[in-house]
N, C-alpha and C positions, 0 to 999 in steps of 0.2 A: 558516517559514510566515509568511504575511502577517497582520499584526494587523488586527483589525476592532474598531470601536467597540462597547463594550458597550451603547451606546444604540441600536444598530441593531435593527430589528424582530426579526431572528433572526440567529443566527450559530452557528458550530460550532467547537469547540476540538479540535484534533488533537494527540494525544499520541504522539510517536515511540516512547516506551517501551511504550505499549499496543499499537501496531501490531506491534512486535517480539514482545511477549508473546503476542499473538493468533496471529501466524504460528507461533511455537514450539508453542503449544497445538494448533493444527491439524496441524502436522508430526508431533507426538508421537502424535496420535490416529489417523492413517491407518495402514493395514496396512503391515507391513514390505515394502520394495521398491517402495512406491507413492511418487509424487512429489506436490508441491504446486506449483501455478502461481499466482503473484501477479497478480491482474488490476489493471492500471493504466490501462485504457482510459478515455476520457472524463475525462482529468486525474485518474485514480484516483477517479472519482466525486466530484470536487470537492475531494479531499483533497491534491492536488498530486502529479502523477505522478512527477516527478523526485525529489522528497523521499521519497515512499513507496518508489520503486524503490531508492533509496540505503539506506534502512532495511532493506528486505528483502535487498538484496545483502550488507550487513554481517552479516546473520543466516545467510547461505549459501544463499539460494534459488537454484535452478538455472534457472527459467523465469519470464518475465514475459509477460503477454498484453495485446495492444493490439487495437484494432478495425481498423486499417489500417497499411499500411507508413508512411504519413506520420506517424502517431502514434508509431511505433517508432523514427524516426530523428531 
């Protein structure tokens, strides 16, 4: 992920391990036979669509959602 100056007015820190842990928590909470779709539209809401998609793929997610074909390719 791209580094941002801590002097910036605001910033967000993204933790790949927390994204993975959050996915596992949701996956484990849904009913058996249900699926989870990782939403990576709008650059994964500013978190970095490619990086978030890679994290989720490593965790075994089956589907990723985007808002248009252009976002998905």
